[in-house]
PATORBA-377725 format. One record per residue: x, y, z of N, C-alpha, C, O in turn; residue number from 0; residue in one letter. Coordinates in Angstrom, 1 decimal, padded with zeros to 4 digits, always signed. Example, Ala and Ser with C-alpha at 12.3 -4.5 7.8 and 13.67 -1.06 7.14 Angstrom:
<atoms>
+--------+--------+--------+--------+--------+--------+--------+--------+--------+--------+--------+--------+-----+--------+
:    nxx :    nyy :    nzz :   caxx :   cayy :   cazz :    cxx :    cyy :    czz :    oxx :    oyy :    ozz : num : residu :
+--------+--------+--------+--------+--------+--------+--------+--------+--------+--------+--------+--------+-----+--------+
: +013.2 : -005.7 : +007.8 : +012.3 : -004.5 : +007.8 : +013.2 : -003.3 : +007.8 : +014.2 : -003.3 : +008.5 :   0 :      a :
: +012.8 : -002.2 : +007.1 : +013.7 : -001.1 : +007.1 : +012.9 : +000.0 : +007.9 : +013.4 : +001.1 : +008.0 :   1 :      s :
+--------+--------+--------+--------+--------+--------+--------+--------+--------+--------+--------+--------+-----+--------+
</atoms>
This chain:
<atoms>
+--------+--------+--------+--------+--------+--------+--------+--------+--------+--------+--------+--------+-----+--------+
:    nxx :    nyy :    nzz :   caxx :   cayy :   cazz :    cxx :    cyy :    czz :    oxx :    oyy :    ozz : num : residu :
+--------+--------+--------+--------+--------+--------+--------+--------+--------+--------+--------+--------+-----+--------+
: +173.0 : +138.4 : +117.6 : +173.2 : +137.0 : +117.5 : +172.9 : +136.5 : +116.1 : +171.9 : +136.8 : +115.6 :   0 :      x :
: +173.9 : +135.8 : +115.5 : +173.7 : +135.3 : +114.1 : +173.0 : +134.0 : +114.1 : +173.1 : +133.2 : +115.0 :   1 :      x :
: +172.1 : +133.8 : +113.1 : +171.4 : +132.6 : +112.9 : +172.3 : +131.6 : +112.2 : +173.0 : +132.0 : +111.3 :   2 :      x :
: +172.3 : +130.4 : +112.5 : +173.0 : +129.4 : +111.7 : +172.5 : +129.4 : +110.3 : +171.3 : +129.8 : +110.0 :   3 :      x :
: +173.3 : +128.9 : +109.3 : +172.9 : +128.8 : +107.9 : +171.7 : +128.0 : +107.7 : +170.8 : +128.5 : +106.9 :   4 :      x :
: +171.5 : +126.9 : +108.3 : +170.3 : +126.1 : +108.1 : +169.0 : +126.8 : +108.6 : +168.0 : +126.7 : +108.0 :   5 :      x :
: +169.1 : +127.5 : +109.7 : +168.0 : +128.2 : +110.2 : +167.5 : +129.3 : +109.3 : +166.4 : +129.6 : +109.1 :   6 :      x :
: +168.5 : +130.0 : +108.7 : +168.2 : +131.1 : +107.7 : +167.4 : +130.5 : +106.5 : +166.4 : +131.1 : +106.1 :   7 :      x :
: +167.9 : +129.4 : +106.0 : +167.2 : +128.7 : +104.8 : +165.8 : +128.3 : +105.2 : +164.9 : +128.5 : +104.5 :   8 :      x :
: +165.7 : +127.7 : +106.4 : +164.4 : +127.1 : +106.8 : +163.4 : +128.3 : +107.1 : +162.2 : +128.1 : +106.8 :   9 :      x :
: +163.9 : +129.4 : +107.6 : +163.0 : +130.5 : +107.8 : +162.5 : +131.2 : +106.5 : +161.4 : +131.7 : +106.5 :  10 :      x :
: +163.3 : +131.1 : +105.5 : +162.9 : +131.6 : +104.2 : +161.9 : +130.7 : +103.5 : +161.0 : +131.2 : +102.9 :  11 :      x :
: +162.2 : +129.4 : +103.5 : +161.3 : +128.4 : +102.8 : +160.1 : +128.1 : +103.7 : +159.1 : +127.7 : +103.1 :  12 :      x :
: +160.2 : +128.2 : +104.9 : +159.1 : +127.8 : +105.8 : +159.4 : +126.4 : +106.4 : +160.6 : +126.0 : +106.4 :  13 :      x :
: +158.4 : +125.8 : +106.8 : +158.6 : +124.4 : +107.4 : +157.6 : +123.5 : +106.9 : +156.6 : +123.9 : +106.3 :  14 :      x :
: +157.8 : +122.3 : +107.1 : +156.8 : +121.2 : +106.7 : +155.6 : +121.3 : +107.6 : +155.7 : +121.0 : +108.8 :  15 :      x :
: +154.4 : +121.6 : +107.0 : +153.2 : +121.7 : +107.8 : +152.2 : +120.8 : +107.2 : +152.3 : +120.4 : +106.0 :  16 :      x :
: +151.1 : +120.5 : +107.9 : +150.0 : +119.6 : +107.4 : +148.8 : +120.5 : +107.0 : +148.4 : +121.3 : +107.7 :  17 :      x :
: +148.3 : +120.2 : +105.8 : +147.1 : +120.8 : +105.3 : +145.9 : +120.4 : +106.2 : +145.7 : +119.2 : +106.5 :  18 :      x :
: +145.0 : +121.3 : +106.6 : +143.9 : +121.0 : +107.4 : +142.8 : +120.3 : +106.7 : +142.0 : +119.6 : +107.3 :  19 :      x :
: +142.8 : +120.4 : +105.3 : +141.7 : +119.7 : +104.5 : +142.1 : +118.3 : +104.1 : +141.4 : +117.4 : +104.4 :  20 :      x :
: +143.3 : +118.2 : +103.5 : +143.6 : +116.9 : +102.9 : +144.6 : +116.1 : +103.8 : +144.9 : +115.0 : +103.5 :  21 :      x :
: +145.2 : +116.8 : +104.8 : +146.1 : +116.2 : +105.7 : +147.5 : +115.9 : +105.0 : +148.3 : +115.1 : +105.6 :  22 :      x :
: +147.8 : +116.4 : +103.9 : +149.0 : +116.2 : +103.2 : +150.0 : +117.3 : +103.7 : +149.7 : +118.4 : +103.9 :  23 :      x :
: +151.3 : +116.9 : +103.8 : +152.3 : +117.9 : +104.2 : +152.7 : +118.8 : +103.0 : +152.7 : +118.3 : +101.9 :  24 :      x :
: +153.0 : +120.0 : +103.3 : +153.6 : +120.9 : +102.3 : +154.4 : +122.0 : +103.0 : +154.4 : +122.1 : +104.3 :  25 :      x :
: +155.2 : +122.7 : +102.3 : +156.1 : +123.7 : +102.8 : +155.4 : +125.0 : +103.0 : +154.8 : +125.5 : +102.1 :  26 :      x :
: +155.4 : +125.5 : +104.2 : +154.7 : +126.8 : +104.5 : +155.1 : +127.3 : +105.8 : +155.9 : +126.7 : +106.5 :  27 :      x :
: +154.6 : +128.5 : +106.1 : +155.0 : +129.1 : +107.4 : +153.7 : +129.1 : +108.3 : +152.6 : +129.3 : +107.9 :  28 :      x :
: +154.0 : +128.7 : +109.5 : +152.9 : +128.7 : +110.5 : +152.5 : +130.1 : +110.9 : +153.4 : +130.9 : +111.3 :  29 :      x :
: +151.2 : +130.4 : +110.9 : +150.7 : +131.6 : +111.3 : +149.6 : +131.3 : +112.3 : +148.7 : +130.6 : +112.0 :  30 :      x :
: +149.7 : +131.9 : +113.5 : +148.8 : +131.5 : +114.5 : +147.4 : +132.1 : +114.2 : +147.3 : +133.3 : +113.7 :  31 :      x :
: +146.4 : +131.3 : +114.4 : +145.0 : +131.8 : +114.1 : +144.6 : +131.5 : +112.7 : +143.4 : +131.9 : +112.3 :  32 :      x :
: +145.4 : +131.0 : +111.8 : +145.0 : +130.7 : +110.4 : +145.1 : +129.2 : +110.2 : +146.0 : +128.5 : +110.7 :  33 :      x :
: +144.1 : +128.8 : +109.3 : +144.2 : +127.4 : +108.9 : +145.2 : +127.3 : +107.8 : +145.2 : +128.1 : +106.9 :  34 :      x :
: +146.0 : +126.3 : +107.8 : +147.0 : +126.0 : +106.8 : +146.4 : +125.1 : +105.7 : +146.1 : +124.0 : +106.0 :  35 :      x :
: +146.3 : +125.7 : +104.5 : +145.7 : +124.9 : +103.4 : +146.7 : +124.9 : +102.2 : +147.2 : +126.0 : +101.9 :  36 :      x :
: +146.8 : +123.7 : +101.6 : +147.8 : +123.6 : +100.6 : +147.3 : +124.2 : +099.3 : +146.1 : +124.4 : +099.1 :  37 :      x :
: +148.2 : +124.4 : +098.3 : +147.8 : +125.0 : +097.0 : +146.8 : +124.1 : +096.3 : +145.9 : +124.6 : +095.6 :  38 :      x :
: +147.0 : +122.8 : +096.4 : +146.0 : +121.9 : +095.7 : +144.6 : +122.0 : +096.2 : +143.7 : +122.0 : +095.4 :  39 :      x :
: +144.5 : +122.1 : +097.5 : +143.1 : +122.3 : +098.0 : +142.5 : +123.6 : +097.7 : +141.3 : +123.7 : +097.4 :  40 :      x :
: +143.3 : +124.6 : +097.6 : +142.8 : +126.0 : +097.2 : +142.4 : +125.9 : +095.7 : +141.3 : +126.4 : +095.4 :  41 :      x :
: +143.2 : +125.3 : +094.8 : +142.8 : +125.1 : +093.4 : +141.5 : +124.3 : +093.3 : +140.6 : +124.6 : +092.5 :  42 :      x :
: +141.4 : +123.2 : +094.1 : +140.2 : +122.4 : +094.0 : +139.0 : +123.1 : +094.5 : +137.9 : +122.9 : +093.9 :  43 :      x :
: +139.1 : +123.9 : +095.5 : +138.0 : +124.7 : +095.9 : +137.5 : +125.7 : +094.9 : +136.3 : +126.0 : +094.6 :  44 :      x :
: +138.5 : +126.4 : +094.2 : +138.2 : +127.3 : +093.1 : +137.5 : +126.6 : +092.0 : +136.5 : +127.1 : +091.4 :  45 :      x :
: +138.0 : +125.4 : +091.6 : +137.4 : +124.6 : +090.5 : +135.9 : +124.2 : +090.9 : +135.0 : +124.3 : +090.0 :  46 :      x :
: +135.8 : +123.8 : +092.1 : +134.4 : +123.4 : +092.6 : +133.5 : +124.6 : +092.5 : +132.3 : +124.5 : +092.1 :  47 :      x :
: +133.9 : +125.8 : +092.9 : +133.1 : +127.0 : +092.8 : +132.7 : +127.3 : +091.4 : +131.6 : +127.7 : +091.1 :  48 :      x :
: +133.7 : +127.2 : +090.4 : +133.4 : +127.5 : +089.0 : +132.4 : +126.5 : +088.5 : +131.5 : +126.9 : +087.8 :  49 :      x :
: +132.5 : +125.2 : +088.8 : +131.6 : +124.2 : +088.4 : +130.2 : +124.5 : +088.9 : +129.2 : +124.4 : +088.2 :  50 :      x :
: +130.1 : +124.8 : +090.2 : +128.8 : +125.1 : +090.8 : +128.1 : +126.3 : +090.1 : +126.9 : +126.3 : +089.8 :  51 :      x :
: +128.9 : +127.4 : +089.8 : +128.3 : +128.5 : +089.2 : +127.9 : +128.2 : +087.7 : +126.8 : +128.6 : +087.3 :  52 :      x :
: +128.7 : +127.4 : +087.0 : +128.4 : +127.0 : +085.7 : +127.1 : +126.1 : +085.6 : +126.3 : +126.3 : +084.8 :  53 :      x :
: +127.0 : +125.2 : +086.6 : +125.9 : +124.3 : +086.6 : +124.6 : +125.1 : +087.0 : +123.6 : +124.8 : +086.4 :  54 :      x :
: +124.8 : +126.0 : +087.9 : +123.6 : +126.8 : +088.3 : +123.1 : +127.6 : +087.1 : +121.9 : +127.7 : +086.9 :  55 :      x :
: +124.0 : +128.2 : +086.4 : +123.6 : +129.0 : +085.2 : +122.9 : +128.1 : +084.2 : +121.9 : +128.5 : +083.6 :  56 :      x :
: +123.4 : +126.9 : +084.0 : +122.8 : +125.9 : +083.1 : +121.4 : +125.6 : +083.5 : +120.4 : +125.4 : +082.7 :  57 :      x :
: +121.2 : +125.4 : +084.8 : +119.9 : +125.0 : +085.3 : +118.9 : +126.2 : +085.1 : +117.8 : +125.9 : +084.7 :  58 :      x :
: +119.3 : +127.4 : +085.4 : +118.5 : +128.5 : +085.2 : +118.1 : +128.7 : +083.7 : +116.9 : +128.9 : +083.4 :  59 :      x :
: +119.1 : +128.5 : +082.9 : +118.8 : +128.6 : +081.4 : +117.8 : +127.5 : +081.0 : +116.9 : +127.8 : +080.2 :  60 :      x :
: +118.0 : +126.3 : +081.4 : +117.1 : +125.2 : +081.0 : +115.7 : +125.4 : +081.6 : +114.7 : +125.1 : +080.9 :  61 :      x :
: +115.6 : +126.0 : +082.8 : +114.3 : +126.3 : +083.3 : +113.5 : +127.4 : +082.5 : +112.4 : +127.2 : +082.2 :  62 :      x :
: +114.3 : +128.4 : +082.0 : +113.7 : +129.4 : +081.2 : +113.2 : +128.8 : +079.8 : +112.1 : +129.1 : +079.3 :  63 :      x :
: +114.0 : +127.9 : +079.3 : +113.7 : +127.2 : +078.1 : +112.5 : +126.3 : +078.2 : +111.6 : +126.3 : +077.4 :  64 :      x :
: +112.4 : +125.7 : +079.4 : +111.2 : +124.8 : +079.7 : +109.9 : +125.7 : +079.7 : +108.9 : +125.3 : +079.2 :  65 :      x :
: +110.0 : +126.8 : +080.4 : +108.9 : +127.7 : +080.5 : +108.4 : +128.1 : +079.2 : +107.2 : +128.2 : +078.9 :  66 :      x :
: +109.4 : +128.5 : +078.3 : +109.0 : +129.0 : +077.0 : +108.4 : +127.9 : +076.2 : +107.5 : +128.1 : +075.4 :  67 :      x :
: +108.9 : +126.7 : +076.3 : +108.4 : +125.6 : +075.5 : +107.0 : +125.2 : +076.0 : +106.1 : +124.9 : +075.1 :  68 :      x :
: +106.7 : +125.3 : +077.3 : +105.4 : +125.0 : +077.8 : +104.4 : +126.0 : +077.3 : +103.3 : +125.7 : +076.9 :  69 :      x :
: +104.8 : +127.3 : +077.2 : +104.0 : +128.3 : +076.7 : +103.7 : +128.1 : +075.2 : +102.5 : +128.3 : +074.8 :  70 :      x :
: +104.7 : +127.7 : +074.5 : +104.5 : +127.4 : +073.0 : +103.5 : +126.2 : +072.9 : +102.6 : +126.2 : +072.0 :  71 :      x :
: +103.7 : +125.2 : +073.7 : +102.8 : +124.0 : +073.6 : +101.3 : +124.4 : +073.9 : +100.4 : +124.0 : +073.3 :  72 :      x :
: +101.1 : +125.3 : +075.0 : +099.8 : +125.7 : +075.3 : +099.2 : +126.5 : +074.2 : +098.0 : +126.3 : +073.8 :  73 :      x :
: +100.0 : +127.4 : +073.6 : +099.5 : +128.1 : +072.4 : +099.1 : +127.2 : +071.3 : +098.1 : +127.4 : +070.6 :  74 :      x :
: +099.9 : +126.2 : +071.0 : +099.6 : +125.3 : +069.9 : +098.3 : +124.5 : +070.2 : +097.5 : +124.3 : +069.4 :  75 :      x :
: +098.2 : +124.1 : +071.5 : +097.0 : +123.4 : +071.9 : +095.7 : +124.2 : +071.8 : +094.7 : +123.8 : +071.3 :  76 :      x :
: +095.8 : +125.5 : +072.1 : +094.6 : +126.4 : +072.0 : +094.3 : +126.6 : +070.5 : +093.2 : +126.7 : +070.1 :  77 :      x :
: +095.4 : +126.7 : +069.7 : +095.1 : +126.9 : +068.3 : +094.5 : +125.7 : +067.7 : +093.6 : +125.8 : +066.8 :  78 :      x :
: +094.9 : +124.5 : +068.1 : +094.3 : +123.2 : +067.7 : +092.8 : +123.2 : +068.1 : +091.9 : +122.7 : +067.3 :  79 :      x :
: +092.5 : +123.6 : +069.3 : +091.1 : +123.7 : +069.7 : +090.3 : +124.6 : +068.9 : +089.1 : +124.3 : +068.5 :  80 :      x :
: +090.9 : +125.8 : +068.5 : +090.1 : +126.7 : +067.7 : +089.9 : +126.2 : +066.3 : +088.9 : +126.5 : +065.7 :  81 :      x :
: +090.9 : +125.5 : +065.8 : +090.8 : +125.0 : +064.4 : +090.1 : +123.6 : +064.4 : +090.1 : +123.0 : +063.3 :  82 :      x :
: +089.6 : +123.1 : +065.4 : +089.0 : +121.8 : +065.5 : +087.7 : +121.7 : +064.6 : +087.3 : +120.6 : +064.3 :  83 :      x :
: +087.2 : +122.8 : +064.2 : +086.0 : +122.8 : +063.3 : +086.4 : +122.3 : +061.9 : +085.5 : +121.9 : +061.1 :  84 :      x :
: +087.6 : +122.4 : +061.5 : +088.0 : +122.0 : +060.2 : +088.2 : +120.5 : +060.2 : +088.2 : +119.8 : +061.2 :  85 :      x :
: +088.2 : +119.9 : +059.0 : +088.3 : +118.5 : +058.8 : +089.7 : +118.0 : +059.0 : +089.9 : +116.7 : +059.2 :  86 :      x :
: +090.7 : +118.8 : +059.0 : +092.1 : +118.4 : +059.1 : +092.3 : +117.7 : +060.4 : +091.8 : +118.1 : +061.4 :  87 :      x :
: +093.2 : +116.7 : +060.4 : +093.5 : +116.0 : +061.7 : +094.4 : +117.0 : +062.5 : +095.2 : +117.8 : +062.0 :  88 :      x :
: +094.3 : +116.9 : +063.8 : +095.1 : +117.7 : +064.7 : +096.6 : +117.3 : +064.6 : +097.0 : +116.2 : +064.5 :  89 :      x :
: +097.4 : +118.4 : +064.6 : +098.9 : +118.1 : +064.5 : +099.4 : +117.8 : +065.9 : +100.4 : +117.0 : +066.0 :  90 :      x :
: +098.9 : +118.4 : +066.8 : +099.4 : +118.2 : +068.2 : +098.2 : +118.0 : +069.2 : +097.4 : +118.9 : +069.4 :  91 :      x :
: +098.2 : +116.9 : +069.7 : +097.0 : +116.5 : +070.6 : +097.4 : +116.8 : +072.0 : +098.5 : +117.1 : +072.4 :  92 :      x :
: +096.4 : +116.8 : +072.8 : +096.5 : +117.0 : +074.3 : +097.4 : +115.9 : +074.9 : +098.3 : +116.2 : +075.7 :  93 :      x :
: +097.3 : +114.7 : +074.4 : +098.1 : +113.6 : +074.9 : +099.6 : +113.8 : +074.6 : +100.5 : +113.6 : +075.4 :  94 :      x :
: +099.8 : +114.3 : +073.4 : +101.2 : +114.6 : +073.0 : +101.8 : +115.7 : +073.9 : +103.0 : +115.6 : +074.3 :  95 :      x :
: +101.0 : +116.7 : +074.2 : +101.4 : +117.8 : +075.1 : +101.8 : +117.2 : +076.4 : +102.9 : +117.6 : +077.0 :  96 :      x :
: +101.0 : +116.3 : +077.0 : +101.3 : +115.8 : +078.3 : +102.5 : +114.8 : +078.3 : +103.3 : +114.8 : +079.2 :  97 :      x :
: +102.6 : +114.1 : +077.2 : +103.8 : +113.2 : +077.0 : +105.1 : +114.0 : +077.0 : +106.1 : +113.6 : +077.5 :  98 :      x :
: +105.0 : +115.1 : +076.2 : +106.2 : +116.0 : +076.1 : +106.6 : +116.6 : +077.5 : +107.8 : +116.6 : +077.8 :  99 :      x :
: +105.6 : +117.0 : +078.2 : +105.9 : +117.5 : +079.6 : +106.4 : +116.5 : +080.5 : +107.4 : +116.7 : +081.2 : 100 :      x :
: +105.9 : +115.3 : +080.4 : +106.3 : +114.1 : +081.2 : +107.8 : +113.8 : +080.9 : +108.6 : +113.6 : +081.8 : 101 :      x :
: +108.1 : +113.8 : +079.6 : +109.5 : +113.5 : +079.2 : +110.5 : +114.5 : +079.7 : +111.5 : +114.2 : +080.2 : 102 :      x :
: +110.1 : +115.8 : +079.6 : +110.9 : +116.9 : +080.1 : +111.1 : +116.8 : +081.6 : +112.2 : +117.1 : +082.1 : 103 :      x :
: +110.0 : +116.5 : +082.3 : +110.1 : +116.4 : +083.8 : +111.1 : +115.3 : +084.2 : +111.8 : +115.5 : +085.1 : 104 :      x :
: +111.0 : +114.2 : +083.5 : +111.9 : +113.1 : +083.8 : +113.4 : +113.5 : +083.5 : +114.3 : +113.2 : +084.3 : 105 :      x :
: +113.6 : +114.2 : +082.4 : +114.9 : +114.7 : +082.1 : +115.4 : +115.7 : +083.2 : +116.6 : +115.6 : +083.6 : 106 :      x :
: +114.5 : +116.6 : +083.6 : +114.9 : +117.5 : +084.6 : +115.2 : +116.8 : +086.0 : +116.1 : +117.2 : +086.7 : 107 :      x :
: +114.4 : +115.8 : +086.3 : +114.7 : +115.0 : +087.5 : +116.0 : +114.4 : +087.4 : +116.8 : +114.4 : +088.4 : 108 :      x :
: +116.4 : +113.8 : +086.3 : +117.7 : +113.1 : +086.1 : +118.8 : +114.2 : +086.2 : +119.8 : +113.9 : +086.8 : 109 :      x :
: +118.6 : +115.4 : +085.7 : +119.6 : +116.4 : +085.7 : +119.8 : +116.9 : +087.2 : +120.9 : +117.2 : +087.6 : 110 :      x :
: +118.7 : +116.9 : +087.9 : +118.9 : +117.3 : +089.3 : +119.6 : +116.3 : +090.1 : +120.5 : +116.6 : +091.0 : 111 :      x :
: +119.4 : +115.0 : +089.9 : +120.1 : +113.9 : +090.5 : +121.6 : +114.0 : +090.2 : +122.4 : +113.8 : +091.0 : 112 :      x :
: +121.9 : +114.3 : +088.9 : +123.3 : +114.4 : +088.5 : +123.9 : +115.6 : +089.2 : +125.1 : +115.5 : +089.6 : 113 :      x :
: +123.2 : +116.7 : +089.3 : +123.7 : +117.9 : +090.0 : +124.1 : +117.5 : +091.5 : +125.1 : +118.0 : +092.0 : 114 :      x :
: +123.3 : +116.8 : +092.1 : +123.6 : +116.4 : +093.5 : +124.8 : +115.5 : +093.5 : +125.6 : +115.6 : +094.4 : 115 :      x :
: +124.9 : +114.6 : +092.5 : +126.1 : +113.7 : +092.5 : +127.4 : +114.5 : +092.2 : +128.4 : +114.2 : +092.8 : 116 :      x :
: +127.2 : +115.5 : +091.3 : +128.4 : +116.4 : +091.0 : +128.8 : +117.1 : +092.2 : +130.0 : +117.2 : +092.5 : 117 :      x :
: +127.8 : +117.6 : +093.0 : +128.1 : +118.4 : +094.2 : +128.8 : +117.5 : +095.2 : +129.7 : +118.0 : +095.9 : 118 :      x :
: +128.4 : +116.2 : +095.3 : +129.0 : +115.3 : +096.3 : +130.4 : +114.8 : +095.9 : +131.3 : +114.8 : +096.7 : 119 :      x :
: +130.6 : +114.5 : +094.6 : +131.8 : +113.8 : +094.2 : +132.7 : +114.6 : +093.3 : +133.9 : +114.3 : +093.3 : 120 :      x :
: +132.2 : +115.6 : +092.6 : +133.0 : +116.3 : +091.6 : +133.6 : +115.4 : +090.5 : +134.6 : +115.7 : +090.0 : 121 :      x :
: +132.9 : +114.3 : +090.2 : +133.4 : +113.3 : +089.2 : +133.1 : +113.9 : +087.8 : +132.0 : +114.3 : +087.5 : 122 :      x :
: +134.1 : +113.8 : +087.0 : +134.0 : +114.3 : +085.6 : +133.0 : +113.5 : +084.8 : +132.3 : +114.1 : +083.9 : 123 :      x :
: +132.8 : +112.3 : +085.1 : +131.8 : +111.4 : +084.4 : +130.4 : +112.0 : +084.6 : +129.6 : +112.1 : +083.6 : 124 :      x :
: +130.0 : +112.4 : +085.8 : +128.7 : +113.0 : +086.0 : +128.6 : +114.4 : +085.3 : +127.5 : +114.7 : +084.8 : 125 :      x :
: +129.7 : +115.1 : +085.3 : +129.6 : +116.4 : +084.7 : +129.4 : +116.3 : +083.2 : +128.6 : +117.0 : +082.6 : 126 :      x :
: +130.1 : +115.3 : +082.5 : +129.9 : +115.1 : +081.1 : +128.5 : +114.6 : +080.8 : +127.9 : +115.0 : +079.8 : 127 :      x :
: +128.0 : +113.7 : +081.7 : +126.6 : +113.2 : +081.5 : +125.6 : +114.4 : +081.6 : +124.6 : +114.4 : +080.8 : 128 :      x :
: +125.8 : +115.3 : +082.5 : +124.9 : +116.4 : +082.7 : +125.0 : +117.3 : +081.4 : +124.0 : +117.8 : +081.0 : 129 :      x :
: +126.2 : +117.5 : +080.9 : +126.4 : +118.4 : +079.7 : +125.6 : +117.7 : +078.5 : +125.0 : +118.5 : +077.8 : 130 :      x :
: +125.6 : +116.4 : +078.4 : +124.9 : +115.8 : +077.3 : +123.4 : +116.0 : +077.5 : +122.7 : +116.3 : +076.5 : 131 :      x :
: +122.9 : +115.8 : +078.7 : +121.4 : +116.0 : +079.0 : +121.1 : +117.5 : +078.7 : +120.0 : +117.8 : +078.1 : 132 :      x :
: +121.9 : +118.4 : +079.1 : +121.6 : +119.8 : +078.9 : +121.6 : +120.1 : +077.4 : +120.7 : +120.9 : +076.9 : 133 :      x :
: +122.5 : +119.6 : +076.7 : +122.6 : +119.8 : +075.2 : +121.4 : +119.2 : +074.5 : +120.8 : +119.8 : +073.6 : 134 :      x :
: +120.9 : +118.0 : +075.0 : +119.7 : +117.4 : +074.4 : +118.5 : +118.3 : +074.7 : +117.7 : +118.4 : +073.8 : 135 :      x :
: +118.4 : +118.8 : +075.9 : +117.3 : +119.7 : +076.2 : +117.3 : +121.0 : +075.3 : +116.3 : +121.4 : +074.8 : 136 :      x :
: +118.5 : +121.5 : +075.1 : +118.7 : +122.7 : +074.3 : +118.3 : +122.4 : +072.8 : +117.6 : +123.2 : +072.2 : 137 :      x :
: +118.8 : +121.3 : +072.3 : +118.5 : +120.9 : +070.9 : +117.0 : +120.6 : +070.7 : +116.4 : +121.0 : +069.7 : 138 :      x :
: +116.4 : +120.0 : +071.7 : +114.9 : +119.7 : +071.6 : +114.1 : +121.0 : +071.7 : +113.1 : +121.2 : +071.0 : 139 :      x :
: +114.6 : +122.0 : +072.4 : +113.9 : +123.3 : +072.5 : +114.0 : +124.0 : +071.2 : +113.0 : +124.7 : +070.8 : 140 :      x :
: +115.1 : +123.9 : +070.5 : +115.2 : +124.6 : +069.2 : +114.3 : +124.1 : +068.1 : +113.9 : +124.8 : +067.2 : 141 :      x :
: +113.9 : +122.8 : +068.3 : +113.0 : +122.2 : +067.2 : +111.6 : +122.7 : +067.4 : +110.8 : +122.3 : +066.6 : 142 :      x :
+--------+--------+--------+--------+--------+--------+--------+--------+--------+--------+--------+--------+-----+--------+
</atoms>
């Protein structure tokens, strides 16, 4: 039995189906037992995964930098205590140490809030703001 011309074309191209994620129609073939997902949703999921991995790497790197900076500050503080017998004024006081830690903690809290917003919305504005904060932390650490 021969298929009509229209049926041949539609079987090659597929049929109009609805994406289970975004509910937009697209051309595809129905396969039982599989969720039908459009190319845009697949690309969006891949982009989200890339962003999550990149952000996670940045958080880990900034944590390492924070730990190193705290160790440097402690070393400087102990050196200042050892050199306190000299007449020179201290270069780095305990209060400065605590203020620096407080400032970094606030920055990290803000970056965590931004990470949560990025995870929820995937908004480029939040991503750019996070990149600025991360760069500022990196620059501060280099000093």
